[in-house]
N, CA and C of each residue as an Amber inpcrd file, in Angstrom:
protein
   342
 116.7950000 121.4790000  59.8590000 116.8600000 122.5650000  58.8870000
 117.1450000 124.0250000  59.4320000 116.1290000 124.3700000  60.5290000
 115.9280000 125.6430000  60.9040000 117.2130000 125.7150000  61.7990000
 117.8500000 124.8530000  62.7150000 119.2050000 125.0770000  63.6070000
 120.2590000 125.2610000  62.4900000 120.2030000 124.8800000  61.2810000
 121.7020000 124.9410000  60.4020000 121.2330000 126.2420000  59.8670000
 120.2690000 126.7370000  59.3870000 119.8210000 128.2480000  58.9330000
 120.2510000 129.1860000  59.7370000 119.8110000 129.0530000  61.3630000
 120.1560000 129.8010000  62.1490000 121.8340000 130.0660000  62.5670000
 122.5920000 128.7920000  62.1950000 123.8330000 128.6820000  62.4160000
 124.5820000 129.6890000  61.2460000 123.9650000 129.2360000  60.1310000
 124.5420000 129.9990000  59.0320000 124.4450000 131.7060000  59.0300000
 123.3480000 131.9690000  59.6000000 122.6550000 133.3720000  59.5220000
 123.8050000 134.0000000  60.5250000 123.9630000 133.4010000  61.7110000
 125.0710000 134.0440000  62.5700000 126.3790000 133.8580000  62.0760000
 126.7440000 132.9740000  61.4440000 128.0000000 133.0240000  60.9990000
 128.3080000 134.2560000  59.8080000 127.4610000 134.2430000  59.0590000
 127.2840000 135.5290000  58.1010000 127.0700000 136.7890000  58.8400000
 126.5290000 137.0580000  59.7660000 126.3200000 138.3950000  60.4120000
 127.7230000 138.6110000  61.1940000 128.0760000 137.6480000  61.8760000
 129.6880000 137.8630000  62.5310000 130.3420000 138.1930000  61.4390000
 130.7490000 137.7000000  60.2750000 131.4540000 137.8840000  59.1120000
 131.3610000 139.4300000  58.7300000 130.1370000 139.8040000  58.5830000
 129.8920000 141.2910000  58.2200000 130.1390000 142.3070000  59.1640000
 129.7980000 141.8410000  60.3850000 130.3610000 142.7370000  61.5760000
 131.7990000 142.9650000  61.8000000 132.4720000 141.8470000  61.4970000
 134.1910000 141.7490000  61.4580000 134.6620000 142.6010000  60.0580000
 133.8570000 142.4470000  59.1390000 134.5130000 143.1330000  58.0890000
 134.0620000 144.5960000  57.9630000 132.9550000 145.1910000  58.7760000
 132.6970000 146.5720000  59.0090000 133.9740000 146.9530000  59.9770000
 134.1930000 146.2350000  60.9940000 135.0650000 146.8870000  62.0900000
 136.4560000 146.7810000  61.4280000 136.8100000 146.0470000  60.5560000
 138.2170000 146.0870000  59.9970000 138.4000000 147.2730000  59.0660000
 137.3290000 147.5020000  58.2290000 137.1020000 148.6620000  57.4190000
 137.2410000 149.9700000  58.3400000 136.4660000 150.1230000  59.1710000
 136.6930000 151.2570000  60.1980000 138.1390000 151.5390000  60.4970000
 138.7740000 150.4830000  61.1050000 140.2190000 150.5640000  61.3120000
 141.2180000 150.8680000  60.4060000 140.8880000 150.3440000  59.2450000
 141.8970000 150.8600000  58.0730000 141.8530000 152.4240000  57.5860000
 140.3010000 152.7920000  57.8150000 139.9260000 154.0370000  57.4630000
 140.6540000 155.1460000  58.4850000 140.6570000 154.6450000  59.8330000
 141.1450000 155.4470000  60.8570000 142.5590000 155.2480000  60.5660000
 143.2190000 154.4160000  60.5220000 144.9140000 154.5960000  60.1560000
 145.0750000 155.3380000  59.1740000 144.3140000 155.4420000  58.0750000
 144.7800000 156.1070000  56.8380000 144.6090000 157.6010000  57.2870000
 143.6600000 158.0300000  58.1810000 143.4300000 159.4000000  58.5170000
 144.4020000 159.7460000  59.6080000 144.8810000 158.8740000  60.2620000
 146.0810000 159.0440000  61.2820000 147.2630000 159.4810000  60.4860000
 147.5520000 158.4480000  59.6750000 148.7570000 158.7120000  58.7390000
 148.7350000 160.2470000  58.1910000 147.6330000 160.6210000  57.5690000
 147.5430000 161.9650000  57.0790000 147.7660000 162.9500000  58.1610000
 147.2480000 163.1210000  59.4800000 147.6130000 163.8540000  60.2710000
 148.9910000 163.9260000  60.6190000 149.5090000 162.7940000  60.8890000
 150.9110000 162.7220000  61.2610000 151.9640000 163.0960000  60.2840000
 151.5490000 163.2450000  59.0500000 152.2850000 163.7460000  58.0650000
 152.5370000 165.3670000  58.0140000 151.5480000 165.9240000  58.8200000
 151.6510000 167.3180000  58.9660000 152.4190000 167.7960000  59.9960000
 153.6690000 168.0970000  59.5750000 154.6460000 168.4840000  60.5240000
 154.3300000 169.9230000  61.1510000 153.7320000 170.8740000  60.7050000
 153.2190000 172.0930000  61.2590000 152.2370000 171.6390000  62.2520000
 151.4540000 170.8010000  61.9830000 150.4990000 170.4520000  63.0820000
 150.9270000 169.7970000  64.2580000 152.1010000 169.1450000  64.0540000
 152.7080000 168.3410000  65.1850000 153.2980000 169.3080000  66.1520000
 154.1600000 170.4380000  65.2680000 154.9760000 171.3380000  65.8820000
 153.9820000 172.3890000  66.7130000 152.6980000 172.5850000  66.2380000
 151.7770000 173.5090000  66.9010000 151.3530000 172.7510000  68.1390000
 150.9910000 171.2510000  67.9180000 150.6540000 170.7580000  69.2550000
 151.6640000 170.3050000  70.2120000 153.0860000 170.3890000  69.8920000
 153.9170000 170.3050000  70.9070000 154.1330000 171.6470000  71.8370000
 153.9740000 172.8660000  70.8750000 153.9810000 174.0720000  71.7450000
 152.8750000 174.5460000  72.3950000 151.6710000 174.0750000  72.0950000
 150.6410000 174.3990000  72.9540000 150.1910000 173.3220000  73.8110000
 150.4660000 171.8580000  73.5730000 149.9860000 170.7370000  74.4440000
 148.6990000 169.9710000  74.0010000 147.8970000 170.9040000  73.2980000
 146.3610000 170.0950000  72.5410000 146.0780000 170.8270000  71.5110000
 145.7890000 170.0340000  70.5550000 144.8950000 170.5570000  69.3540000
 143.9730000 169.7940000  69.1460000 142.7680000 170.0970000  68.6140000
 141.5770000 169.2440000  68.1330000 140.9080000 170.0440000  66.7530000
 140.2550000 169.3630000  66.2480000 139.7440000 169.8130000  64.8380000
 139.4360000 168.6850000  63.8870000 138.7830000 169.5350000  62.8330000
 138.5310000 168.6000000  61.7010000 139.7780000 168.2240000  60.9600000
 140.1000000 166.9870000  60.3210000 140.9540000 166.6050000  59.4640000
 141.0690000 167.3040000  58.0520000 141.9130000 168.0460000  57.6180000
 141.9570000 168.7940000  56.5350000 141.8880000 167.7660000  55.2830000
 140.7210000 167.9900000  54.3630000 140.7380000 167.2720000  53.2390000
 139.7800000 165.7500000  53.3050000 139.4280000 165.3820000  54.6100000
 138.6230000 164.4360000  55.1400000 137.4370000 164.5450000  55.6540000
 136.4320000 165.0140000  54.8240000 135.2040000 165.5900000  55.4120000
 134.5490000 164.3150000  56.3060000 134.0150000 164.6120000  57.6370000
 133.6250000 163.6710000  58.6160000 134.2500000 163.1750000  59.6910000
 135.7760000 163.6230000  59.4310000 136.9020000 162.9140000  60.1260000
 137.4300000 164.1880000  61.1110000 137.5720000 163.9060000  62.1720000
 138.2430000 164.8980000  63.2690000 139.2230000 164.1380000  64.2240000
 140.4060000 165.0060000  64.7600000 141.2390000 164.5790000  65.3690000
 141.4850000 165.1610000  66.8040000 142.1480000 164.6010000  67.8110000
 142.7710000 165.0200000  69.0650000 144.0840000 164.8550000  69.1220000
 144.9790000 165.8990000  69.2850000 146.1930000 165.4000000  69.4040000
 146.7560000 166.2990000  70.6400000 147.4890000 165.3540000  71.6750000
 148.0920000 166.0880000  72.8410000 149.3340000 165.6280000  72.9010000
 150.0210000 166.5560000  73.6100000 151.5290000 166.5860000  73.6200000
 151.7990000 166.8390000  75.1120000 152.5940000 165.7640000  75.8410000
 153.0550000 165.8420000  77.0150000 154.5590000 165.7220000  77.2440000
 155.3650000 166.4000000  77.9790000 156.5840000 166.2080000  78.0820000
 157.1250000 164.7340000  78.3350000 158.1700000 164.1160000  77.5360000
 158.6430000 162.8020000  77.4690000 159.3490000 162.8290000  78.5950000
 158.6400000 161.7630000  79.6580000 159.2980000 161.3660000  81.0720000
 159.6780000 159.8660000  80.6010000 161.0890000 159.6710000  80.8510000
 161.4810000 158.0400000  80.7760000 162.0520000 157.6260000  82.3670000
 161.2630000 156.7600000  82.8970000 161.6210000 156.1560000  84.0000000
 162.8050000 155.4090000  83.9840000 163.7400000 155.5960000  84.8330000
 165.0380000 154.9440000  84.5910000 165.1890000 153.7860000  85.4070000
 165.2880000 153.7010000  86.8980000 165.4340000 152.5180000  87.6360000
 164.8620000 152.8710000  89.0370000 164.6740000 151.7700000  89.8000000
 164.1600000 152.1940000  91.0500000 164.8950000 153.2820000  92.1090000
 166.1250000 153.5430000  91.7090000 167.0200000 154.3480000  92.6570000
 167.0340000 155.5940000  91.9590000 166.8170000 155.8280000  90.8600000
 166.9520000 157.3760000  90.1080000 165.7020000 157.7740000  89.7420000
 165.6520000 158.9960000  89.5050000 164.4200000 160.0250000  89.2790000
 164.4380000 159.6760000  87.8450000 163.2870000 159.6020000  87.2770000
 162.7570000 159.8100000  85.9420000 163.3390000 160.9390000  85.2430000
 163.8060000 160.6850000  83.7930000 164.6450000 161.4650000  83.0120000
 163.6890000 162.3980000  82.1270000 163.3790000 163.6690000  82.0790000
 162.6460000 164.4440000  81.0950000 163.7620000 164.8430000  80.2390000
 163.1880000 164.5900000  78.9340000 163.8600000 165.2240000  77.8870000
 163.4170000 166.4040000  77.4940000 163.9680000 167.2220000  77.2310000
 163.3750000 168.5760000  77.0340000 163.1130000 168.7770000  75.3480000
 163.7800000 167.9930000  74.8360000 163.7090000 168.0130000  73.1430000
 162.6790000 167.1140000  72.6650000 161.9410000 166.4900000  73.4950000
 161.0300000 165.4060000  73.0060000 159.8550000 165.3840000  73.8160000
 158.6420000 165.1370000  73.2200000 157.2540000 164.9770000  73.8080000
 156.6620000 163.9520000  73.4430000 155.7480000 163.3710000  74.1400000
 155.1600000 162.1080000  73.8350000 153.5680000 162.4370000  73.3150000
 153.3780000 162.1900000  72.0450000 152.1940000 162.4630000  71.5070000
 151.0210000 161.4800000  71.5000000 149.9680000 161.8830000  71.8280000
 148.4390000 160.9450000  71.8090000 147.8400000 161.4880000  70.5960000
 147.5280000 160.5190000  69.5180000 146.8360000 161.2010000  68.5320000
 145.2660000 160.1910000  68.3830000 144.3290000 160.7940000  68.5550000
 143.0630000 160.0040000  68.1980000 142.3440000 160.5240000  67.1720000
 141.9090000 159.7570000  66.4960000 141.0190000 160.2240000  65.3750000
 139.7210000 159.5300000  65.4190000 138.5450000 160.1400000  65.0680000
 137.2700000 159.5840000  65.0630000 136.3830000 160.2850000  64.1010000
 135.4830000 159.5600000  63.2990000 134.6840000 160.0150000  62.4340000
 133.4280000 160.6390000  63.1220000 132.5900000 161.3570000  62.2780000
 131.4080000 161.9300000  62.5880000 130.4140000 160.6790000  63.1380000
 130.2370000 159.8730000  62.1780000 129.3480000 158.5880000  62.5310000
 129.5900000 157.6560000  64.0090000 131.0310000 157.5020000  64.0940000
 131.1230000 156.9170000  65.4540000 131.1700000 157.8990000  66.7800000
 131.5730000 159.0310000  66.5170000 131.5840000 160.0240000  67.7020000
 133.0440000 159.6300000  68.4930000 133.0960000 160.5180000  69.4030000
 134.1770000 160.4630000  70.2330000 134.4730000 158.9470000  70.8900000
 133.5810000 158.4920000  71.2350000 133.5410000 156.9050000  71.8030000
 134.2250000 155.9300000  70.6890000 134.1200000 156.2210000  69.3990000
 134.5160000 155.3980000  68.5710000 135.9840000 155.7200000  68.1830000
 136.6800000 156.4720000  68.9280000 137.9570000 156.7780000  68.3670000
 139.0150000 155.7840000  68.5260000 139.9630000 156.0670000  67.5130000
 141.3830000 155.0000000  67.6580000 142.3090000 156.0290000  68.0010000
 143.0180000 155.4720000  68.6960000 144.3280000 156.4620000  69.3380000
 145.6690000 155.7510000  69.0820000 146.6460000 156.3810000  69.0680000
 147.8360000 155.7890000  69.2340000 148.9780000 156.8600000  69.8420000
 149.9690000 156.4270000  70.4980000 150.9080000 157.0810000  71.1480000
 152.1600000 156.9940000  70.4510000 153.1090000 158.2340000  70.5580000
 154.4150000 158.0870000  70.1090000 155.3970000 159.1290000  70.4520000
 156.4090000 159.3450000  70.0510000 157.3280000 160.4710000  70.3350000
 157.6660000 161.2270000  69.3240000 157.7040000 162.5000000  69.4580000
 158.1270000 163.4960000  68.6280000 159.2550000 164.5470000  68.9700000
 160.0920000 164.6940000  68.2100000 161.3320000 165.4620000  68.6520000
 160.9930000 167.0670000  68.2590000 161.0050000 167.9290000  69.1680000
 160.8570000 169.3720000  68.9030000 161.9780000 169.8380000  68.1610000
 161.5770000 170.4920000  67.1570000 162.6500000 171.1430000  66.0710000
 162.8760000 172.6660000  66.5620000 164.0190000 173.0760000  66.5990000
 164.4980000 174.6690000  67.0110000 164.5210000 174.7420000  68.2350000
């Protein structure tokens, strides 16, 4: 009986942990979409190279947005191509609870306007 209870308790605790982790990922995805929807913020990051701060309208959430020139490797014989109109953006979002160690990051390309 004790072994059965121990196995059941372990299963329930794993389920709760996975559910909490899934909720954290969903919240981070929602917050990241808010940051990516702000075109002004993306333009500023492309111009400055890095922005960070609190996410507007989301208390307890923060972002780090880094922009680097987009360099595309071609083949072994040619130099990599750097597109002056494109940047590679790395967005990391994290909550006050999790801190920077619990950040969720994604990488994408952004076209500079103007």
